[in-house]
C-alpha positions as CSV (number, residue, x, y, z in Angstrom):
1,M,15.3,9.2,-5.0
2,L,12.0,7.5,-5.5
3,G,12.7,6.8,-9.2
4,P,15.6,4.9,-8.5
5,L,14.1,2.6,-5.7
6,V,11.1,1.9,-7.9
7,N,12.9,1.0,-11.0
8,S,15.4,-1.4,-9.1
9,A,12.5,-3.1,-7.3
10,C,10.8,-3.8,-10.6
11,I,14.1,-5.4,-11.7
12,V,14.1,-7.8,-8.9
13,I,10.3,-8.5,-9.0
14,G,10.8,-9.2,-12.9
15,S,13.6,-11.4,-12.4
16,V,11.8,-13.6,-9.6
17,V,8.7,-13.9,-11.7
18,G,10.6,-14.6,-14.9
19,S,12.6,-17.3,-13.4
20,L,9.3,-19.0,-12.3
21,S,7.5,-18.4,-15.5
22,G,10.0,-20.7,-17.6
23,S,8.5,-21.7,-21.1
24,A,5.2,-19.6,-20.5
25,L,7.0,-16.9,-22.0
26,T,7.0,-17.7,-25.9
27,Q,9.6,-16.4,-28.5
28,V,6.5,-15.0,-30.3
29,F,5.4,-13.0,-27.2
30,R,8.9,-11.7,-26.4
31,T,9.3,-10.3,-30.1
32,K,5.9,-8.7,-29.8
33,L,6.4,-7.2,-26.6
34,M,9.8,-5.8,-28.0
35,H,8.0,-4.1,-30.6
36,V,5.5,-2.4,-28.2
37,F,8.6,-1.1,-26.1
38,S,10.0,0.3,-29.4
39,C,6.7,2.1,-30.1
40,I,7.0,3.6,-26.4
41,A,10.5,4.8,-26.7
42,L,9.6,6.4,-30.1
43,G,6.6,8.0,-28.6
44,I,8.6,9.3,-25.7
45,G,11.2,10.7,-27.8
46,V,8.8,12.5,-30.0
47,V,7.0,14.4,-26.8
48,M,10.5,15.0,-25.3
49,T,12.0,16.4,-28.6
50,A,9.0,18.7,-29.1
51,K,9.9,20.7,-25.7
52,A,13.2,22.3,-27.3
53,N,14.0,25.8,-26.5
54,A,16.5,26.1,-29.5
55,L,17.5,23.3,-31.8
56,P,21.0,24.6,-32.6
57,P,22.7,23.7,-29.2
58,V,20.7,20.4,-29.2
59,I,22.2,19.5,-32.4
60,A,25.6,20.9,-31.6
61,A,25.6,18.8,-28.3
62,L,24.6,15.4,-29.9
63,L,27.1,15.9,-32.6
64,F,30.2,16.6,-30.3
65,G,28.9,14.3,-27.6
66,T,28.6,11.6,-30.1
67,L,32.0,12.2,-31.4
68,L,33.4,12.2,-27.9
69,G,31.7,9.0,-27.3
70,E,33.1,7.3,-30.1
71,A,36.6,8.8,-29.4
72,M,36.2,7.2,-25.9
73,R,34.9,4.0,-27.1
74,L,32.3,4.2,-24.8
75,E,30.1,1.4,-26.2
76,A,33.2,-1.0,-26.2
77,G,33.9,0.0,-22.7
78,V,30.5,-0.4,-21.4
79,M,30.5,-3.8,-22.7
80,R,33.6,-5.0,-21.3
81,A,32.4,-3.8,-18.1
82,A,29.1,-5.7,-18.5
83,F,31.1,-8.9,-19.4
84,W,33.2,-8.5,-16.3
85,L,30.2,-8.4,-14.2
86,A,28.7,-11.3,-15.9
87,G,32.0,-13.2,-15.2
88,L,31.0,-13.0,-11.4
89,F,28.1,-15.1,-12.0
90,P,28.8,-18.2,-14.4
91,G,26.0,-19.9,-15.8
92,T,25.0,-23.3,-15.1
93,G,23.6,-26.1,-17.2
94,S,24.8,-28.3,-20.3
95,H,22.2,-27.4,-23.1
96,P,23.6,-27.0,-26.5
97,A,23.6,-23.7,-27.8
98,D,20.3,-22.5,-28.0
99,S,20.8,-19.5,-30.1
100,E,22.7,-16.6,-31.0
101,P,23.7,-14.2,-28.0
102,A,21.4,-11.5,-27.8
103,G,22.3,-8.1,-29.3
104,V,22.1,-4.6,-27.3
105,Q,19.5,-3.3,-29.9
106,S,17.2,-6.2,-29.3
107,A,15.3,-8.5,-27.0
108,D,16.3,-11.8,-28.7
109,I,16.2,-13.9,-25.4
110,Q,16.7,-17.6,-25.5
111,P,14.0,-19.9,-26.6
112,P,11.2,-20.7,-23.8
113,G,12.3,-23.6,-21.6
114,S,15.9,-22.7,-21.0
115,S,16.2,-22.4,-17.5
116,A,19.8,-23.4,-17.6
117,L,22.2,-21.8,-20.1
118,P,25.6,-22.8,-21.5
119,A,28.4,-20.5,-19.7
120,K,29.0,-18.4,-22.8
121,A,25.1,-18.0,-23.6
122,F,24.6,-17.1,-20.0
123,R,27.5,-14.4,-20.0
124,D,26.4,-12.9,-23.1
125,Q,22.8,-12.2,-22.0
126,F,23.8,-10.9,-18.5
127,A,26.0,-8.6,-20.2
128,V,23.3,-7.5,-22.5
129,A,21.0,-7.0,-19.5
130,T,23.6,-5.0,-17.7
131,V,23.8,-2.6,-20.5
132,L,20.1,-2.2,-20.9
133,F,19.4,-1.7,-17.1
134,C,22.4,0.2,-15.9
135,A,23.5,2.3,-18.9
136,S,20.4,2.9,-21.1
137,G,19.7,6.5,-22.0
138,L,16.3,6.6,-20.3
139,G,17.8,5.6,-17.1
140,I,20.5,8.2,-17.1
141,M,18.2,10.9,-18.5
142,G,15.6,9.9,-15.9
143,A,18.1,10.1,-13.0
144,M,19.5,13.4,-14.3
145,R,16.0,14.9,-14.5
146,E,14.6,13.6,-11.2
147,G,17.7,15.3,-9.6
148,M,17.3,18.6,-11.3
149,T,13.5,18.8,-11.2
150,G,12.4,16.2,-8.5
151,E,10.1,14.6,-11.1
152,P,10.6,10.6,-11.5
153,A,8.1,10.1,-14.2
154,L,10.9,9.1,-16.6
155,L,12.4,6.5,-14.2
156,F,8.8,5.2,-13.6
157,V,8.4,4.6,-17.4
158,K,11.7,3.0,-17.1
159,A,10.5,0.7,-14.3
160,L,7.7,-0.2,-16.3
161,L,9.7,-1.1,-19.1
162,D,12.3,-3.1,-17.1
163,L,9.7,-5.2,-15.1
164,P,8.8,-7.3,-18.1
165,T,12.3,-7.0,-19.6
166,A,13.5,-8.6,-16.5
167,M,11.0,-11.4,-16.8
168,L,12.3,-11.9,-20.5
169,F,15.9,-12.2,-19.6
170,A,15.3,-14.3,-16.2
171,S,13.0,-17.0,-18.0
172,G,16.6,-18.2,-19.4
173,T,19.0,-17.1,-17.0
174,G,17.1,-17.4,-13.9
175,A,16.6,-15.1,-10.9
176,V,20.3,-13.8,-10.6
177,M,19.6,-11.4,-13.1
178,G,18.0,-9.3,-10.0
179,I,21.4,-8.8,-9.0
180,L,21.5,-6.1,-11.4
181,A,19.2,-3.8,-9.4
182,V,22.2,-3.2,-7.4
183,P,24.7,-1.6,-9.6
184,Q,21.8,0.2,-11.4
185,F,20.7,1.9,-8.2
186,L,24.0,2.9,-7.3
187,L,24.7,4.4,-10.7
188,Q,21.3,6.1,-10.9
189,M,21.5,7.7,-7.4
190,A,25.1,9.0,-8.1
191,I,23.8,10.7,-11.4
192,L,20.8,12.1,-9.3
193,L,22.8,13.4,-6.5
194,A,25.1,15.1,-8.9
195,A,22.4,16.5,-10.9
196,Q,21.0,18.0,-7.6
197,A,24.5,19.8,-7.0
198,V,24.0,21.7,-10.5
199,V,20.3,22.8,-10.1
200,P,21.4,26.2,-8.8
201,L,23.2,26.8,-12.3
202,T,20.5,25.8,-14.6
203,T,17.7,27.9,-16.5
204,P,14.6,26.9,-18.1
205,A,16.1,27.2,-21.5
206,M,18.9,24.7,-20.6
207,L,16.2,22.1,-18.8
208,A,14.0,22.4,-22.3
209,D,17.3,21.6,-24.3
210,F,18.4,18.9,-21.9
211,T,15.0,17.2,-22.5
212,A,14.7,17.6,-26.1
213,C,18.6,16.1,-26.3
214,G,17.2,13.0,-24.4
215,G,14.3,12.8,-26.8
216,I,16.4,12.6,-29.7
217,I,18.3,9.8,-28.0
218,M,14.9,8.0,-27.1
219,L,14.1,8.3,-30.9
220,G,17.2,6.5,-31.6
221,T,16.7,3.9,-28.8
222,G,13.3,2.9,-30.4
223,L,14.7,2.6,-33.7
224,R,17.5,0.5,-32.4
225,M,15.2,-1.8,-30.4
226,C,13.1,-2.5,-33.5
227,G,16.0,-3.4,-35.6
228,L,15.8,-0.5,-38.1
229,L,19.0,1.5,-37.4
230,E,22.2,0.7,-35.5
231,V,21.9,3.8,-33.8
232,P,25.3,4.4,-31.3
233,I,23.0,5.3,-28.1
234,L,25.8,5.0,-26.0
235,S,28.1,7.1,-27.6
236,M,25.3,9.7,-27.7
237,L,25.1,9.8,-23.9
238,P,27.9,12.2,-23.3
239,S,25.4,14.7,-25.0
240,L,23.3,15.0,-22.0
241,F,26.2,16.4,-20.2
242,L,27.2,18.9,-23.0
243,V,23.9,20.3,-23.7
244,M,23.1,22.6,-21.1
245,P,26.7,24.3,-21.0
246,I,26.3,24.8,-25.1
247,T,22.6,26.0,-24.4
248,A,24.1,28.5,-21.7
249,L,26.8,29.8,-24.5
250,W,24.0,30.1,-27.1
251,T,21.8,32.3,-24.9
252,Q,24.9,34.6,-24.1
253,I,25.4,35.2,-27.8
254,N,21.8,35.5,-28.9
């Protein structure tokens, strides 16, 4: 439970600080910081992937999980939910269109000095932040891992990343960005409690392959954050729920 609390607190703190910082966060600084985030995600992915017990079940889970995610149009569904949530907090201000809406794969936040955004720009950025904070692979993996092992390290890493990310978004949208701490906390706690329920059914091999599956998703996250590849991160998330049953089956037949 410590991981979700720390993660959500960092979003609130980052949102408040970012709303007060305004033009202090330049676009160059934001771009450089996002490149650092990309390297961190790639590094975490490499370390996690190396912990695999057996690669065949990990690869099978990723393939079937991604196919399932695409069939369910998971990414589009998450974005629709995010835009619905954004609609509850309409933007204020009368600036002209400051920039293109931010993409999920990058942090192209509004130029500095935009304390009030046009309604559409606010809605776009709020929706992107909702996905990054509430539906990221690291958050889901971290909550599942803490539930199964009691280790909150991944959520602590996410908290360290979310703190400056919330600052970047809030510098353009305002402190209302901090409201996203609520759905993030509820989602992570639900996943954590569900993961605790399956702990008696897991084996070391299953946990190792779960970690490796999450590591490959983290590699994709890093590549997408730096704009190298449009990796379907959200569509890959069902893999995390498939990898342990597939590992159990693989262990039985080998």
